[in-house]
C-alpha positions in Angstrom: -86.3 90.3 187.1 -88.3 90.4 183.8 -89.5 87.2 182.4 -88.2 86.0 179.0 -90.9 84.9 176.7 -90.6 81.8 174.5 -90.6 84.1 171.4 -87.7 86.2 172.8 -85.8 83.1 173.8 -86.1 81.6 170.3 -85.1 85.0 168.7 -82.1 85.2 171.0 -81.1 81.6 170.2 -81.4 82.2 166.5 -79.3 85.4 166.8 -76.6 83.5 168.6 -76.6 80.7 166.0 -76.5 83.2 163.2 -73.6 85.0 164.8 -71.8 81.8 165.4 -72.3 80.6 161.9 -71.0 83.9 160.6 -67.9 83.7 162.8 -67.2 80.2 161.7 -67.7 81.2 158.0 -65.4 84.2 158.4 -62.7 82.1 160.0 -63.1 79.4 157.3 -62.9 81.8 154.4 -60.7 84.7 155.7 -58.5 83.7 158.6 -57.8 79.9 158.4 -56.9 79.6 154.7 -54.4 82.5 154.9 -52.3 81.6 157.9 -50.1 78.5 157.5 -49.3 76.5 160.6 -45.9 75.0 161.3 -46.0 71.3 162.1 -42.8 69.8 163.5 -42.4 66.0 163.1 -39.4 63.8 164.2 -39.0 60.8 162.0 -36.6 57.9 163.1 -35.3 55.9 160.1 -33.4 52.7 160.8 -31.2 52.9 157.7 -30.4 56.6 158.0 -26.6 57.2 158.3 -25.6 58.6 161.6 -24.2 61.8 160.1 -27.8 62.7 159.0 -29.2 62.6 162.5 -30.9 65.9 163.0 -31.2 66.6 159.2 -34.2 68.7 158.4 -36.6 68.6 155.5 -39.3 71.2 155.0 -42.4 70.1 152.9 -44.9 72.3 151.1 -47.7 70.9 149.0 -50.8 71.7 147.0 -50.2 75.3 146.1 -53.1 75.7 143.6 -51.7 79.1 142.8 -54.0 82.0 142.1 -53.3 85.7 142.4 -56.2 86.4 144.8 -56.5 83.6 147.4 -53.7 81.0 147.6 -50.9 83.6 146.8 -51.3 84.8 150.4 -50.5 81.6 152.3 -47.8 80.7 149.7 -46.0 84.0 150.3 -46.2 83.5 154.1 -45.1 79.9 153.8 -42.0 80.8 151.7 -40.9 83.4 154.4 -41.5 81.0 157.3 -39.7 78.1 155.7 -36.7 80.3 154.9 -36.7 81.4 158.6 -36.4 77.7 159.6 -33.1 77.3 157.5 -33.9 73.7 156.5 -31.3 71.4 155.0 -33.7 70.4 152.2 -37.1 71.5 150.8 -39.5 69.3 149.0 -42.6 70.4 147.0 -45.1 67.6 146.6 -47.2 68.8 143.6 -50.3 70.6 142.4 -48.8 74.0 141.6 -51.8 74.8 139.4 -55.5 74.1 139.3 -57.3 72.4 136.4 -60.1 74.8 135.6 -63.7 73.9 134.8 -64.2 72.3 131.4 -65.1 75.5 129.5 -61.5 76.6 129.8 -60.1 73.4 128.2 -58.3 73.8 124.8 -57.7 70.3 123.3 -54.3 69.8 121.8 -54.0 68.4 118.3 -50.9 66.4 119.0 -51.8 64.5 122.1 -54.6 63.1 124.1 -54.2 65.7 126.8 -55.4 69.2 127.5 -53.5 72.4 127.5 -55.3 74.6 130.0 -55.1 78.4 129.7 -55.4 79.0 133.4 -52.7 76.4 134.3 -50.3 78.0 131.9 -51.1 81.5 133.2 -50.5 80.5 136.8 -47.5 78.1 136.6 -44.9 80.8 135.9 -45.8 83.2 138.7 -46.1 80.2 141.1 -42.6 79.1 140.1 -41.3 82.7 140.5 -42.6 82.9 144.0 -41.2 79.5 145.0 -37.9 80.5 143.6 -37.4 82.5 146.8 -37.2 79.3 148.8 -33.7 78.6 150.3 -32.3 75.4 151.6 -28.7 74.2 152.2 -29.0 71.3 149.8 -31.6 72.5 147.5 -35.3 72.5 146.6 -36.9 69.6 144.7 -40.4 69.0 143.4 -42.8 66.4 141.9 -45.9 67.0 139.9 -49.5 66.5 141.1 -52.6 65.3 139.3 -53.7 68.8 138.4 -50.2 69.5 136.9 -50.0 66.4 134.9 -53.6 66.7 133.6 -53.0 70.2 132.4 -49.5 71.1 131.1 -46.9 68.9 132.8 -43.9 69.8 130.5 -44.6 73.5 130.7 -44.9 73.3 134.5 -41.8 71.3 134.8 -39.9 73.8 132.7 -41.3 76.7 134.8 -39.9 75.1 137.9 -36.6 73.9 136.5 -36.0 77.3 134.9 -36.3 78.7 138.5 -33.7 76.2 139.9 -36.3 73.7 141.2 -35.6 70.2 139.6 -38.7 68.0 139.1 -38.3 64.3 139.9 -40.4 62.2 137.5 -39.6 58.5 138.1 -36.1 59.4 139.1 -33.9 59.8 142.1 -30.9 61.7 143.3 -28.4 61.2 146.2 -28.5 63.7 149.1 -24.9 63.7 150.4 -23.2 65.0 153.5 -19.5 64.1 153.4 -19.3 60.5 152.4 -22.7 59.6 153.7 -25.9 59.8 151.7 -29.6 59.0 151.5 -31.7 59.0 148.3 -34.5 61.4 147.3 -36.8 59.7 144.8 -39.9 61.1 143.0 -42.6 59.4 140.9 -44.9 60.8 138.2 -48.4 61.4 139.4 -50.3 58.2 140.2 -53.7 59.4 139.0 -52.9 61.2 135.7 -49.3 60.3 134.9 -47.2 57.3 134.2 -45.6 56.4 137.6 -42.7 54.0 137.4 -41.5 53.2 141.0 -39.0 50.5 139.8 -37.5 53.1 137.4 -37.2 55.6 140.2 -35.4 53.1 142.5 -33.4 51.3 139.9 -30.1 53.0 140.6 -30.3 53.0 144.4 -28.3 50.4 146.4 -30.7 48.1 148.3 -29.1 49.0 151.7 -29.4 52.8 151.5 -32.2 54.9 152.9 -34.8 56.3 150.5 -37.3 59.2 150.9 -40.0 59.0 148.3 -42.1 61.9 147.0 -45.5 60.8 145.8 -48.3 63.2 145.4 -51.0 60.7 146.4 -50.6 59.3 149.9 -52.6 56.1 149.3 -49.7 55.0 147.0 -48.0 54.1 150.3 -49.7 50.7 150.1 -47.6 50.0 147.0 -44.5 51.8 148.1 -44.4 49.7 151.3 -43.5 46.6 149.3 -40.3 48.3 148.2 -37.1 49.3 150.1 -38.4 52.8 150.9 -38.1 54.3 154.4 -40.3 57.5 154.2 -43.0 58.7 151.8 -44.0 62.4 151.7 -47.3 63.2 150.1 -50.1 65.8 149.8 -53.2 65.7 147.5 -55.9 65.4 150.2 -56.0 69.1 151.5 -57.2 67.3 154.6 -60.5 67.5 152.9 -60.4 71.3 153.3 -63.4 70.8 155.7 -62.8 68.5 158.7 -65.7 68.1 161.1 -65.6 66.6 164.6 -66.4 62.9 164.7 -67.3 62.9 161.0 -63.9 63.9 159.6 -63.8 65.1 156.0 -67.1 65.0 154.2 -65.2 64.5 150.9 -61.7 63.3 150.0 -60.2 62.8 146.6 -59.3 59.4 145.2 -56.0 58.0 146.4 -56.2 60.2 149.6 -59.1 58.5 151.4 -57.1 55.9 153.4 -54.3 58.2 154.7 -55.7 61.8 154.5 -53.6 63.7 157.0 -50.6 63.3 159.3 -48.3 60.4 160.1 -48.9 56.7 159.4 -46.9 53.5 159.6 -47.4 51.0 156.9 -45.1 48.0 157.6 -41.6 49.3 157.5 -42.6 52.5 155.6 -43.4 55.8 157.4 -45.9 58.0 155.5 -46.7 61.7 156.1 -49.6 63.4 154.4 -49.3 67.2 154.3 -52.7 69.0 154.1 -51.4 71.6 151.7 -51.4 75.4 151.3 -54.0 76.3 148.6 -57.6 75.4 148.1 -59.6 74.1 145.1 -62.9 75.4 143.7 -63.9 77.1 147.0 -61.4 79.2 148.9 -62.4 77.7 152.3 -60.8 75.6 155.0 -62.2 74.5 158.3 -60.0 72.6 160.8 -57.6 72.2 157.9 -55.2 75.1 158.4 -52.6 75.4 155.6 -49.5 73.4 156.6 -45.7 73.8 156.6 -44.2 70.5 157.8 -40.6 70.4 159.2 -39.2 67.0 159.5 -36.2 66.2 161.7 -34.7 62.9 160.7 -33.3 60.7 163.4 -31.2 57.6 163.2 -33.2 54.9 164.8 -36.1 52.5 164.6 -39.4 53.7 163.2 -42.3 53.4 165.5 
């Protein structure tokens, strides 16, 4: 049996490490960002009417539409969600991406920015999401990228495609004579959120599902009669390392970055999104479709 020299051993080790790094890189940039996973979650809500037991809500978030990268997982997600036949679909913001500063065009009439890229991508994103089907409709809120860029234009693109945008407002979701309320607030980071305004018309004893782009808003929401908050924003960090977790997370997504949490009487779920920002890469943060099954009972 031939002896392996130290040099050959080191060369072989380096080759294996290089191959492994290439495989991880290929998975993070080619495979993982393009193949959404379905996450099923049962949510018991004490105030949910019995006739809603088994009611399903599909959540998609953080689309960051572009015609090369994120369009692939968005298309796949639309088909997979429709195959689930959910009762309701909610979209929790960031349909576009605010580009780098060179692309900003300052508006003369407001202290905001109209962003060429956001305007270019909002319409095709809405057109693609228009294919979503749910028994009781599709509803959306805006994210920080949407509000920082062209919120009224993005809202119009969605509403023109039959997707109402909830901005500090709520609507009843009714089955027969029973109902719960779907509420949505304007973006916490860039908008003018008014939770009291969104809840104002809701009877105090009726169940509420709140759409809030930023998950860490749950600390505020938990002081109000809200049963479930659905959020996005974090992307799960896009990169999630063993033991370390995410090397970086955006503001308002650092406390509750992914999955299910219980904050007092409020249940929170943070969806890790479909698209990517700046770098089209995900590692241990596979794009997510969440299907919630609501149950009548006590949250745990």
